[in-house]
N, C-alpha and C positions, 0 to 999 in steps of 0.2 A: 302391200298394206302392212302397217306396223302391227306388232304383236298385240293381242288383246291384254288389257290390264283390268284389274278389279277396282271399281270405284264404289264409294258409298255416298248416298245422297240422303239428307234429312228432308222430310216433307212435313209441312205444317199448314194449318188452315184454321181461321176463327171467324170467317164471314160467310154468310150464305149457307148452302148445303155443304158442310165441311166434309162429310163422307164422300160426296160426289166429286168434290175437287180433288181429294186424294186419289180416288179411283181413276179419275180421268188422267191425272198426272202419271200414274203407273202405266196406264194403257199407252199414253203418248210416248213415254220413255221407251217402252218395249217396241213401239211401232217405228222408231227411228232406225235407219238401216245400219248404222255403226254401233248400235247399242242393243244388248240383250238383257232383259230383266231376269236376273238369276233367282232372286228371293226378295220378299218384303216381310218386314216384321209385323207383329200385331200392332193395332192402333191403340194409342194411349191418349187420355184426356188430361190436360194440365192447365194450371192457372197461367195467364199471360204475363210476360215481362213487359215493362214499359207503361204507357199511359193507363190510368185507371178507367174503369167502365167498359172494358173490352170483354167479349165473350171468351170462354175458355177455348183453348186450342185443342185440335186433334193433331197428334204427332206420330210419325212412323219413320223408318229408315228403309231404303232400298239398296240392295247389292246389285251392281251392274257389271257386266263384262262389256268393255268398250274398246274400240279402235280410235276413238277421238282423243286428241290432245286435250290437256286441261282447259285451255281457253275456249276451244271449240265446244267442249262439253258444257262449260259455263254458259256459252251463248245459247245452246240448246235448252238448258234449264230456264234461262230468262225468257225465251220464246214461249215455252210451255206456261210459265207464270202469266205472261201477257195474254195468252189464249184463254185463260181462266179469269180475266178481268183484273189482274193485279195492278194496283196503283201504288206508287211510292210517294206518299204524302208526308209521313213523319217517321222518324226512327222508332223502331219497335212498335209501330202502330198496327191496327188491325189489317188483315189481309185475307184475300180469298185463297191464295196459295203462296207458300214460301218454299223454295227449293234451294237448299244449301249444299254445295259440294263439300263434303267432309274430308274425303281421301281420294286420291287418284294414284293407285299403285303405291310406289315408294317415293313419289314426287314430293319434293319440298320446294316451295315457291313463295315469294313475297313480292308483289308488285301492286300498283294502284288498283287493279281490278280483282286480284285473287290472291289469297294466302292459303297455302296448303302445307301441312294439314290445317283444317279449320282452326283458327286461333282460340275459339271459346268453347269448343265442344267438350273438353275434359272437365269443365266446371258446370256442365248442364245435364242434370239427371234426365230431362225430357229428350235429350239426344242419346245419352249413353244407355238408357234403359232399352230402347228399341235396337240400338247397335249391339248391345249385349245379346239380344235374342238371335242375332245373325252371326256374331263373331266374338264370343266371350273370351277367347284366347288370343285375339289379335293384340299384338304388342304395340303400344303407343307411348313414347317418352319413357321407356324402361319398365312399364307396367302393362299388364293385360287390361283389356276393357273391364273385365270383372273386378280387378283390383282397383281401378279408378272409380268404378261405380260404387264400390263398397265404402269409399271415402265421402260420398255425397248423401244428402238428405233426399230420399226418394218418396217421402210422404205425400207430396203433391202430384205424383205420377200414378194414375190409376187406369186400369183397362177401360177402353171406351165401350159404351153400351151399343 
């Protein structure tokens, strides 16, 4: 079996019982034989990106220890999304559950299915805020998560009730 790597996954939900979708995703991740849920961040509420008229999102980040290769982990994330009723109708549209693979160890990858590190995470306070809770000193693109986060407007990211 390959060595375990640390992976970070962003979780989001803005349809239905948002808290239940995030909780179910964390349980499903931890239940997979090649994944161990190491930690999860607090949950934050944020305004949606994309089409108007959507409910606010709940967002969190999970730190995993996994033996899965990046594409196998992506497939597991997509299966968990589908188990929670995820439908892909429009870009940045509402969703029951969104699981984005942010980092997979030191892997850098760019293919039609997956880009690692996640290409948009450094510009998104709703991703970096919960990532900061888990790994403020993690270095990405020459800066720590804390330094990247300090450059962003965090006013729309608030602790979830």
